[in-house]
N, C-alpha and C positions, 0 to 999 in steps of 0.2 A: 108282857107285850110291848116291849120298847121297842119298835120297829123302826124308828128313827135313830140313827146313830148319833146321840146327842148325849151329853152328860145329864146326870140326874141332880135335882135341888130337893133338899129336903127342908120343909117349912111346916111350921104349925099354924093353921087359921082356921077361923070359924066360918060357918055358911050359914046363912038363914035357913030355916027349917024348910021353908017352900023350896030352895035351891037344892037341899039335901034329899028332900022327897022326889024331885025330879031326877037326880043323880041315880036313886035307889030304883025308881020306875024304869029308868032308861037300863039300867044294868040287869034287871029282871027280864025285861022285854029282849034285850041281846042274848040272853042265856035260852031263852024259849026259842026265838027265832033262828038263832045262828047255833046253839048248842055250845056256846063258848062262855065260860065264867070269866068275868073281869074283876078284878078287885076296885076298890074306889078309886086309888090312882090311875089305874089303867083306863078306868071308865071315864073320868074327868079328862083325862089326856086326849081320848077319843072324841069325847064331845067338843072339846077345843079345836082339835084337829079338823074335825067335819064343820065346825063353824067357821074357821079360818078358810078352808076350801070354799065353802058357800059364799062368803064375803067376797072373796078374790073373783070368783065367777060373776057374783052380781056387779061389783066394780068394773069389770070387763065389759060387762054387757053394756052398762051405763056409759062407758067410754065409748065404746062401739056405737051406741045411739047417737051420742053427741056428736060423734065424727060423721056418721050418716047425715043428720041434719045441717050439718056445716057443709058437706059435700051437696047437699040437695040446694041449700041457699046459693052455694057457689055456681051450680048446673044452671039453676034460675035466672042468676045475674048475668051468665055468660049468655044464655040463650035471648035474654032481653036485649042484649046489645048486639046481636045479629041483624 
């Protein structure tokens, strides 16, 4: 399931048991809900991609919120000067 046209990096690493349990639960849930079997590599890549997209969306929302507050402040000071 290498949907991103990127190279592949091979590394050996250890995961805490709780992280591995989450990976396996996610993998099993994906198979039940989508009918799609993912190996551990594919599953971890999907979790990381979803996390990246969620973080990007959250950061975008935060930036928009800050910009809106700044605009409101500017509008308030513009109206006070009228």
